[in-house]
C-alpha positions in Angstrom: -7.6 21.3 67.5 -6.9 20.0 64.0 -9.7 19.7 61.5 -9.4 16.4 59.7 -8.9 16.7 56.0 -11.4 15.1 53.7 -9.9 13.3 50.7 -11.7 14.0 47.5 -11.9 11.1 45.2 -11.2 11.9 41.6 -12.7 9.8 38.8 -10.1 8.6 36.4 -11.3 8.3 32.8 -10.0 5.4 30.9 -9.1 6.4 27.3 -9.9 3.9 24.6 -7.1 3.9 22.1 -8.0 3.3 18.5 -5.3 1.6 16.6 -4.5 3.3 13.3 -2.5 1.7 10.5 1.0 2.9 10.3 4.0 2.3 8.1 5.4 0.1 10.8 2.6 -2.4 10.2 4.0 -3.1 6.7 6.8 -5.6 6.0 8.4 -5.6 2.5 9.7 -8.8 1.1 11.8 -9.4 -2.0 11.5 -12.5 -4.2 13.6 -13.9 -7.0 12.2 -15.6 -10.1 12.1 -19.1 -8.7 9.9 -17.9 -5.7 7.3 -16.1 -7.8 5.1 -18.9 -9.3 3.4 -19.9 -6.0 2.4 -16.2 -5.5 0.9 -15.6 -9.0 -2.7 -16.2 -8.0 -2.4 -13.9 -5.0 -0.9 -11.0 -6.9 -3.3 -11.4 -9.7 -6.3 -11.1 -7.3 -4.7 -8.1 -5.7 -4.1 -6.5 -9.1 -7.8 -6.9 -9.9 -8.8 -5.3 -6.6 -6.4 -2.4 -7.2 -7.6 -1.7 -10.8 -11.4 -2.1 -10.9 -11.5 0.7 -13.5 -9.5 -1.5 -15.8 -11.0 -4.9 -15.1 -14.6 -3.6 -15.3 -14.0 -1.7 -18.5 -15.7 -3.2 -21.6 -13.0 -4.4 -24.0 -10.3 -4.7 -21.3 -9.9 -8.4 -21.8 -9.4 -8.0 -25.5 -6.7 -5.4 -24.7 -4.9 -8.0 -22.6 -6.0 -6.5 -19.3 -7.5 -9.3 -17.2 -6.6 -11.6 -14.4 -5.8 -14.5 -16.6 -3.7 -12.2 -18.9 -1.8 -10.9 -15.9 -1.0 -14.5 -14.7 0.4 -15.3 -18.2 2.4 -12.1 -18.3 4.1 -12.6 -15.0 5.0 -16.2 -15.7 6.3 -15.3 -19.2 8.5 -12.6 -17.7 9.8 -15.0 -15.1 10.8 -17.4 -17.8 12.2 -14.9 -20.3 13.8 -12.3 -17.9 15.1 -14.5 -15.0 18.4 -12.6 -14.9 17.6 -9.8 -12.4 13.8 -10.4 -12.2 12.6 -9.1 -8.9 9.2 -9.1 -7.2 8.6 -7.1 -4.0 5.5 -7.5 -1.9 4.2 -5.6 1.1 2.5 -7.5 3.9 0.2 -6.2 6.5 -0.2 -8.6 9.4 0.7 -11.5 7.1 -1.6 -10.5 4.3 -0.3 -9.2 1.0 -1.2 -5.5 0.7 0.7 -4.6 -2.4 3.3 -5.8 -4.9 5.5 -4.7 -7.8 7.9 -6.4 -10.1 10.5 -5.3 -12.6 13.6 -6.5 -14.4 16.7 -5.2 -16.2 16.2 -5.0 -19.9 17.7 -3.5 -23.1 16.4 -0.3 -24.6 15.6 -2.2 -27.8 13.3 -4.6 -25.9 11.6 -2.0 -23.7 11.0 1.0 -26.0 10.4 -0.8 -29.3 11.6 0.2 -32.7 9.1 3.0 -33.1 9.8 4.8 -29.9 13.5 4.0 -29.6 14.7 6.9 -31.9 13.0 9.4 -29.5 14.9 8.1 -26.5 18.1 10.2 -25.6 21.4 8.5 -26.2 22.3 8.8 -22.5 19.2 6.7 -21.6 20.0 4.1 -24.2 23.5 3.7 -22.9 22.5 3.4 -19.3 21.3 0.6 -17.1 17.5 0.3 -17.6 14.8 -1.2 -15.4 11.4 -2.0 -16.9 8.8 -1.6 -14.2 5.9 -3.9 -15.2 3.4 -3.8 -12.4 2.9 -1.8 -9.2 -0.3 -2.3 -7.3 -1.6 -1.6 -3.8 -4.8 -3.0 -2.2 -7.5 -0.2 -2.0 -7.7 -0.7 1.8 -4.0 0.3 2.1 -3.7 3.0 -0.6 -2.6 6.5 0.3 -0.1 5.3 3.0 3.1 5.3 1.1 3.2 1.6 0.3 3.6 2.1 -3.5 6.5 4.4 -2.9 8.2 1.8 -0.6 7.7 -0.9 -3.1 9.2 1.2 -5.8 12.2 2.1 -3.7 12.7 -1.6 -2.9 12.8 -2.4 -6.6 15.3 0.3 -7.3 17.5 -0.9 -4.5 17.4 -4.5 -5.7 18.0 -3.8 -9.4 20.1 -0.7 -9.1 19.3 0.9 -12.5 20.3 4.3 -13.8 16.9 4.7 -15.5 13.5 3.2 -14.9 10.6 3.1 -17.3 6.9 2.0 -17.2 3.7 2.0 -19.2 0.5 3.6 -17.9 -2.9 4.0 -19.5 -3.6 7.7 -20.2 -6.9 7.4 -18.2 -5.1 6.0 -15.1 -5.0 9.4 -13.3 -4.3 8.0 -9.9 -1.4 5.9 -11.1 0.0 8.7 -13.2 -0.1 11.1 -10.2 2.0 8.6 -8.1 4.5 8.1 -10.9 4.9 11.8 -11.4 5.5 12.2 -7.6 8.2 9.6 -7.9 9.9 11.6 -10.7 8.7 9.9 -13.9 8.2 12.0 -16.9 6.4 11.4 -20.2 8.7 10.0 -22.9 6.2 9.1 -25.7 3.2 7.0 -26.8 3.7 3.3 -26.9 1.8 0.6 -28.8 2.1 -3.1 -27.9 0.5 -3.9 -31.2 -0.6 -1.8 -34.1 -4.3 -2.5 -33.3 -3.8 -2.5 -29.5 -4.3 0.2 -26.9 -2.0 3.2 -26.6 0.0 3.7 -23.4 2.0 6.6 -22.1 5.6 5.6 -21.6 7.1 7.2 -18.6 10.8 7.5 -17.8 12.7 8.1 -14.6 16.4 9.2 -14.2 17.0 7.6 -10.8 19.9 9.9 -9.8 17.5 12.9 -10.1 14.6 11.3 -8.3 
């Protein structure tokens, strides 16, 4: 006589998956100078969100650090540096999450007459990229987007050297640039009475 087997039902637990943001969510797009003007308001607002420590600082506007000033700066650079001007933007699900722009330039233009004598001859003789802005929305910071934007600019412009200006008190930005390989090259003044910036320099082949 065979004893019938009793099947034991097991309760299956349904796992709820929480979607996390990954690098695959980000799409990088590259724009030439003629495509930039319609994007100016968007990138200016993103810049303000990414730099509250600048926008909310008393005297920032008089130093040329404001949303209107950024709009004017971008459009002026588009007009005056159209040869090679490149803007890259990172999109997350169709919304801009970060941007950066740069253009090829001469050492005389970028470093200025005061700082130029301190720049090594090999740098002055090489292809130079001036990196003007690099900003990522706070909600997307810390996920490698700034690095990807920077890489996209280097790929598009193909310089031997890249340089940028950073405020001495911008510790977060300074940390990113140092991770990318930038090194301090000297103090820079836009105007004699204006703010002092740290000028950073990158040898692309060594980064």
